A tleap script that builds the chain and sets N, CA, C and O, in Angstrom:
source leaprc.protein.ff14SB
mol = sequence {
  NMET LYS LEU LYS THR ASP LYS ILE ARG LEU
  ILE ASP LYS LEU LYS PRO GLU TYR SER ALA
  ILE PHE GLU LYS SER ASN LEU GLU PHE PRO
  GLU LEU VAL ALA ARG ILE ILE TYR CYS PHE
  GLU GLU THR GLU PHE VAL SER ASP ILE PRO
  PHE GLY ILE TRP ILE ASP ILE LYS PHE PHE
  THR ASN VAL TYR SER PRO PHE ASP LEU PHE
  THR ASP ASN CILE
}
set mol.1.N position { -71.558 40.597 67.393 }
set mol.1.CA position { -70.966 39.701 66.276 }
set mol.1.C position { -69.457 39.819 66.247 }
set mol.1.O position { -68.976 40.909 65.938 }
set mol.2.N position { -68.776 38.944 66.499 }
set mol.2.CA position { -67.245 38.957 66.346 }
set mol.2.C position { -66.855 38.460 64.941 }
set mol.2.O position { -67.130 37.357 64.468 }
set mol.3.N position { -66.175 39.448 64.360 }
set mol.3.CA position { -65.467 39.156 62.961 }
set mol.3.C position { -64.243 38.439 63.106 }
set mol.3.O position { -63.402 38.814 63.923 }
set mol.4.N position { -64.054 37.333 62.306 }
set mol.4.CA position { -62.913 36.519 62.134 }
set mol.4.C position { -62.033 37.160 61.230 }
set mol.4.O position { -62.410 37.371 60.077 }
set mol.5.N position { -60.730 37.548 61.674 }
set mol.5.CA position { -59.721 37.799 60.735 }
set mol.5.C position { -58.586 36.914 60.584 }
set mol.5.O position { -57.976 36.507 61.573 }
set mol.6.N position { -58.268 36.595 59.404 }
set mol.6.CA position { -57.201 35.743 59.359 }
set mol.6.C position { -55.833 36.555 59.388 }
set mol.6.O position { -55.593 37.484 58.617 }
set mol.7.N position { -55.043 36.133 60.286 }
set mol.7.CA position { -53.746 36.719 60.487 }
set mol.7.C position { -52.852 36.019 59.611 }
set mol.7.O position { -52.884 34.811 59.377 }
set mol.8.N position { -51.877 37.047 59.040 }
set mol.8.CA position { -50.801 36.313 58.424 }
set mol.8.C position { -49.514 35.994 59.415 }
set mol.8.O position { -48.847 36.813 60.048 }
set mol.9.N position { -49.409 34.973 59.375 }
set mol.9.CA position { -48.217 34.589 60.353 }
set mol.9.C position { -46.853 34.481 59.785 }
set mol.9.O position { -46.815 34.375 58.559 }
set mol.10.N position { -45.760 34.487 60.400 }
set mol.10.CA position { -44.390 34.435 59.855 }
set mol.10.C position { -44.170 33.424 59.117 }
set mol.10.O position { -43.423 33.598 58.155 }
set mol.11.N position { -44.700 32.201 59.327 }
set mol.11.CA position { -44.468 30.923 58.735 }
set mol.11.C position { -44.865 31.015 57.278 }
set mol.11.O position { -44.235 30.422 56.403 }
set mol.12.N position { -45.926 31.774 57.036 }
set mol.12.CA position { -46.521 32.027 55.696 }
set mol.12.C position { -45.670 32.840 54.865 }
set mol.12.O position { -45.771 32.699 53.646 }
set mol.13.N position { -44.773 33.744 55.378 }
set mol.13.CA position { -43.930 34.679 54.787 }
set mol.13.C position { -42.635 34.169 54.744 }
set mol.13.O position { -41.855 34.868 54.097 }
set mol.14.N position { -42.099 32.990 55.323 }
set mol.14.CA position { -40.708 32.611 55.330 }
set mol.14.C position { -40.345 32.298 53.899 }
set mol.14.O position { -41.044 31.655 53.115 }
set mol.15.N position { -39.135 32.848 53.651 }
set mol.15.CA position { -38.571 32.504 52.251 }
set mol.15.C position { -38.268 31.163 51.982 }
set mol.15.O position { -37.795 30.519 52.919 }
set mol.16.N position { -38.442 30.581 50.872 }
set mol.16.CA position { -38.285 29.216 50.554 }
set mol.16.C position { -36.721 28.757 50.927 }
set mol.16.O position { -36.568 27.622 51.378 }
set mol.17.N position { -35.681 29.530 50.767 }
set mol.17.CA position { -34.376 29.193 50.919 }
set mol.17.C position { -34.152 29.067 52.476 }
set mol.17.O position { -33.334 28.238 52.875 }
set mol.18.N position { -34.818 29.824 53.336 }
set mol.18.CA position { -34.678 29.541 54.751 }
set mol.18.C position { -35.489 28.464 55.308 }
set mol.18.O position { -35.109 27.889 56.328 }
set mol.19.N position { -36.708 28.105 54.653 }
set mol.19.CA position { -37.298 27.068 55.067 }
set mol.19.C position { -36.562 25.830 54.764 }
set mol.19.O position { -36.496 24.966 55.639 }
set mol.20.N position { -35.988 25.644 53.595 }
set mol.20.CA position { -35.041 24.474 53.335 }
set mol.20.C position { -33.987 24.366 54.265 }
set mol.20.O position { -33.706 23.228 54.641 }
set mol.21.N position { -33.245 25.469 54.781 }
set mol.21.CA position { -32.296 25.455 55.791 }
set mol.21.C position { -32.964 24.869 57.169 }
set mol.21.O position { -32.378 24.030 57.853 }
set mol.22.N position { -33.942 25.273 57.423 }
set mol.22.CA position { -34.638 24.652 58.635 }
set mol.22.C position { -35.147 23.219 58.546 }
set mol.22.O position { -35.098 22.473 59.524 }
set mol.23.N position { -35.601 22.867 57.450 }
set mol.23.CA position { -35.877 21.454 57.200 }
set mol.23.C position { -34.515 20.530 57.187 }
set mol.23.O position { -34.556 19.386 57.641 }
set mol.24.N position { -33.483 21.005 56.723 }
set mol.24.CA position { -32.165 20.172 56.730 }
set mol.24.C position { -31.654 20.271 58.041 }
set mol.24.O position { -31.054 19.274 58.444 }
set mol.25.N position { -31.759 21.358 58.900 }
set mol.25.CA position { -31.305 21.361 60.188 }
set mol.25.C position { -31.951 20.699 61.144 }
set mol.25.O position { -31.406 20.471 62.224 }
set mol.26.N position { -33.124 20.330 60.881 }
set mol.26.CA position { -34.156 19.636 61.631 }
set mol.26.C position { -33.737 18.212 62.054 }
set mol.26.O position { -33.939 17.631 63.121 }
set mol.27.N position { -33.077 17.790 60.900 }
set mol.27.CA position { -32.433 16.385 61.208 }
set mol.27.C position { -31.424 16.350 62.385 }
set mol.27.O position { -31.396 15.351 63.104 }
set mol.28.N position { -30.652 17.322 62.596 }
set mol.28.CA position { -29.614 17.370 63.554 }
set mol.28.C position { -29.938 18.022 64.788 }
set mol.28.O position { -29.322 17.749 65.818 }
set mol.29.N position { -30.991 18.982 64.750 }
set mol.29.CA position { -31.299 19.920 65.848 }
set mol.29.C position { -32.708 19.953 65.782 }
set mol.29.O position { -33.251 21.004 65.441 }
set mol.30.N position { -33.462 18.835 66.092 }
set mol.30.CA position { -34.861 18.967 66.093 }
set mol.30.C position { -35.572 19.812 67.067 }
set mol.30.O position { -36.540 20.470 66.688 }
set mol.31.N position { -35.206 19.845 68.193 }
set mol.31.CA position { -35.759 20.626 69.224 }
set mol.31.C position { -35.517 22.213 68.917 }
set mol.31.O position { -36.431 23.035 68.976 }
set mol.32.N position { -34.371 22.488 68.633 }
set mol.32.CA position { -34.233 24.021 68.194 }
set mol.32.C position { -35.193 24.358 67.097 }
set mol.32.O position { -35.939 25.336 67.125 }
set mol.33.N position { -35.116 23.388 66.028 }
set mol.33.CA position { -35.905 23.914 64.941 }
set mol.33.C position { -37.470 24.012 65.138 }
set mol.33.O position { -38.218 24.754 64.501 }
set mol.34.N position { -37.806 23.185 66.072 }
set mol.34.CA position { -39.262 23.049 66.519 }
set mol.34.C position { -39.597 24.284 67.242 }
set mol.34.O position { -40.699 24.800 67.054 }
set mol.35.N position { -38.699 24.833 68.096 }
set mol.35.CA position { -39.100 26.077 68.713 }
set mol.35.C position { -39.210 27.147 67.804 }
set mol.35.O position { -40.058 28.024 67.960 }
set mol.36.N position { -38.347 27.138 66.787 }
set mol.36.CA position { -38.341 28.284 65.879 }
set mol.36.C position { -39.690 28.242 64.882 }
set mol.36.O position { -40.396 29.208 64.595 }
set mol.37.N position { -39.824 27.093 64.509 }
set mol.37.CA position { -41.193 26.907 63.611 }
set mol.37.C position { -42.379 27.193 64.445 }
set mol.37.O position { -43.306 27.777 63.884 }
set mol.38.N position { -42.510 26.863 65.756 }
set mol.38.CA position { -43.581 27.107 66.476 }
set mol.38.C position { -43.711 28.651 66.634 }
set mol.38.O position { -44.826 29.160 66.519 }
set mol.39.N position { -42.658 29.386 66.883 }
set mol.39.CA position { -42.611 30.687 66.982 }
set mol.39.C position { -43.143 31.467 65.630 }
set mol.39.O position { -43.833 32.486 65.650 }
set mol.40.N position { -42.724 30.844 64.561 }
set mol.40.CA position { -43.128 31.469 63.361 }
set mol.40.C position { -44.599 31.141 63.080 }
set mol.40.O position { -45.226 31.969 62.419 }
set mol.41.N position { -45.211 30.062 63.490 }
set mol.41.CA position { -46.601 29.732 63.367 }
set mol.41.C position { -47.510 30.521 64.371 }
set mol.41.O position { -48.692 30.732 64.098 }
set mol.42.N position { -46.966 30.930 65.477 }
set mol.42.CA position { -47.829 31.734 66.502 }
set mol.42.C position { -47.513 33.183 66.341 }
set mol.42.O position { -48.256 33.933 66.975 }
set mol.43.N position { -46.574 33.739 65.633 }
set mol.43.CA position { -46.335 35.123 65.563 }
set mol.43.C position { -46.603 35.701 64.311 }
set mol.43.O position { -46.510 35.075 63.255 }
set mol.44.N position { -46.964 36.994 64.409 }
set mol.44.CA position { -47.406 37.699 63.252 }
set mol.44.C position { -46.433 38.576 62.672 }
set mol.44.O position { -46.218 38.663 61.463 }
set mol.45.N position { -45.769 39.317 63.701 }
set mol.45.CA position { -44.898 40.341 63.307 }
set mol.45.C position { -43.221 39.980 63.653 }
set mol.45.O position { -42.870 39.461 64.713 }
set mol.46.N position { -42.397 40.313 62.683 }
set mol.46.CA position { -41.054 40.156 63.142 }
set mol.46.C position { -40.581 40.825 64.287 }
set mol.46.O position { -39.664 40.261 64.884 }
set mol.47.N position { -40.972 41.844 64.710 }
set mol.47.CA position { -40.682 42.526 65.967 }
set mol.47.C position { -41.125 41.874 67.085 }
set mol.47.O position { -40.776 42.369 68.156 }
set mol.48.N position { -41.890 40.767 67.115 }
set mol.48.CA position { -42.506 40.028 68.065 }
set mol.48.C position { -41.590 38.701 68.366 }
set mol.48.O position { -41.846 38.033 69.368 }
set mol.49.N position { -40.572 38.345 67.533 }
set mol.49.CA position { -39.836 37.298 67.910 }
set mol.49.C position { -38.918 37.591 69.081 }
set mol.49.O position { -38.239 38.614 69.164 }
set mol.50.N position { -38.951 36.517 70.072 }
set mol.50.CA position { -38.220 36.655 71.267 }
set mol.50.C position { -36.720 36.632 70.948 }
set mol.50.O position { -36.288 36.018 69.972 }
set mol.51.N position { -36.003 37.257 71.723 }
set mol.51.CA position { -34.520 37.396 71.553 }
set mol.51.C position { -33.995 35.870 71.613 }
set mol.51.O position { -33.251 35.520 70.698 }
set mol.52.N position { -34.248 35.147 72.391 }
set mol.52.CA position { -33.749 33.768 72.497 }
set mol.52.C position { -34.035 32.916 71.185 }
set mol.52.O position { -33.191 32.097 70.823 }
set mol.53.N position { -35.159 33.087 70.500 }
set mol.53.CA position { -35.446 32.450 69.419 }
set mol.53.C position { -34.724 33.129 68.231 }
set mol.53.O position { -34.352 32.413 67.301 }
set mol.54.N position { -34.507 34.420 68.200 }
set mol.54.CA position { -33.714 35.095 67.212 }
set mol.54.C position { -32.325 34.547 67.228 }
set mol.54.O position { -31.785 34.389 66.133 }
set mol.55.N position { -31.642 34.223 68.359 }
set mol.55.CA position { -30.107 33.730 68.536 }
set mol.55.C position { -30.295 32.337 67.766 }
set mol.55.O position { -29.556 32.045 66.826 }
set mol.56.N position { -31.373 31.450 68.233 }
set mol.56.CA position { -31.335 30.205 67.424 }
set mol.56.C position { -31.480 30.274 65.888 }
set mol.56.O position { -30.933 29.476 65.127 }
set mol.57.N position { -32.247 31.274 65.513 }
set mol.57.CA position { -32.500 31.397 64.017 }
set mol.57.C position { -31.072 31.850 63.393 }
set mol.57.O position { -30.669 31.347 62.344 }
set mol.58.N position { -30.353 32.804 64.082 }
set mol.58.CA position { -29.074 33.151 63.545 }
set mol.58.C position { -28.115 32.148 63.456 }
set mol.58.O position { -27.286 32.136 62.546 }
set mol.59.N position { -28.167 31.248 64.392 }
set mol.59.CA position { -27.384 30.134 64.274 }
set mol.59.C position { -27.408 29.309 63.066 }
set mol.59.O position { -26.366 28.905 62.549 }
set mol.60.N position { -28.537 29.058 62.617 }
set mol.60.CA position { -28.839 28.290 61.469 }
set mol.60.C position { -28.716 29.099 60.175 }
set mol.60.O position { -28.203 28.542 59.204 }
set mol.61.N position { -29.159 30.418 60.069 }
set mol.61.CA position { -29.111 31.118 58.894 }
set mol.61.C position { -28.119 32.002 58.683 }
set mol.61.O position { -27.836 32.326 57.530 }
set mol.62.N position { -27.462 32.509 59.745 }
set mol.62.CA position { -26.371 33.579 59.751 }
set mol.62.C position { -26.969 34.767 59.110 }
set mol.62.O position { -26.188 35.404 58.402 }
set mol.63.N position { -28.075 35.169 59.191 }
set mol.63.CA position { -28.693 36.481 58.642 }
set mol.63.C position { -28.335 37.530 59.462 }
set mol.63.O position { -28.053 37.288 60.636 }
set mol.64.N position { -28.297 38.804 58.978 }
set mol.64.CA position { -27.903 39.827 59.981 }
set mol.64.C position { -29.139 40.465 60.536 }
set mol.64.O position { -29.069 41.087 61.596 }
set mol.65.N position { -30.272 40.347 59.879 }
set mol.65.CA position { -31.556 40.908 60.429 }
set mol.65.C position { -32.752 39.881 60.272 }
set mol.65.O position { -32.821 39.203 59.246 }
set mol.66.N position { -33.527 39.780 61.100 }
set mol.66.CA position { -34.714 38.799 61.046 }
set mol.66.C position { -35.583 39.185 59.871 }
set mol.66.O position { -36.289 38.320 59.351 }
set mol.67.N position { -35.579 40.447 59.411 }
set mol.67.CA position { -36.544 40.827 58.450 }
set mol.67.C position { -35.925 40.153 57.053 }
set mol.67.O position { -36.686 40.063 56.089 }
set mol.68.N position { -34.733 39.743 56.952 }
set mol.68.CA position { -34.118 39.179 55.843 }
set mol.68.C position { -34.891 37.629 55.398 }
set mol.68.O position { -34.887 37.117 54.278 }
set mol.69.N position { -35.376 37.228 56.347 }
set mol.69.CA position { -35.992 35.804 56.475 }
set mol.69.C position { -37.305 35.748 55.690 }
set mol.69.O position { -37.709 34.736 55.117 }
set mol.70.N position { -37.962 36.982 55.717 }
set mol.70.CA position { -39.416 36.834 55.188 }
set mol.70.C position { -39.615 37.681 54.029 }
set mol.70.O position { -39.013 38.742 53.864 }
set mol.71.N position { -40.449 37.210 53.248 }
set mol.71.CA position { -40.993 38.114 52.086 }
set mol.71.C position { -41.987 39.260 52.617 }
set mol.71.O position { -42.722 39.116 53.594 }
set mol.72.N position { -41.910 40.296 51.914 }
set mol.72.CA position { -42.847 41.386 52.443 }
set mol.72.C position { -43.919 41.827 51.560 }
set mol.72.O position { -44.465 42.928 51.637 }
set mol.73.N position { -44.264 40.676 50.500 }
set mol.73.CA position { -45.245 41.025 49.496 }
set mol.73.C position { -46.620 40.569 49.974 }
set mol.73.O position { -47.595 40.729 49.239 }
set mol.74.N position { -46.743 39.978 51.238 }
set mol.74.CA position { -47.918 39.471 51.780 }
set mol.74.C position { -48.768 40.368 52.550 }
set mol.74.O position { -49.816 39.952 53.045 }
savepdb mol mol.pdb
quit
């Protein structure tokens, strides 16, 4: 019997202020934002974000570390 475990994805931990940035940026850069959001939906750990996606994230958010984008209380 296989147990189903619900993974907490990065999209679930994304801070609201960054979610708003991506929503606004989606109007001008829909393909880039779609790649980022897809990554967040499929990824469980910040350390698993591909470098190319991180460069795109930094373009929109200007954060120093990807860990700053997410809450750690989940």
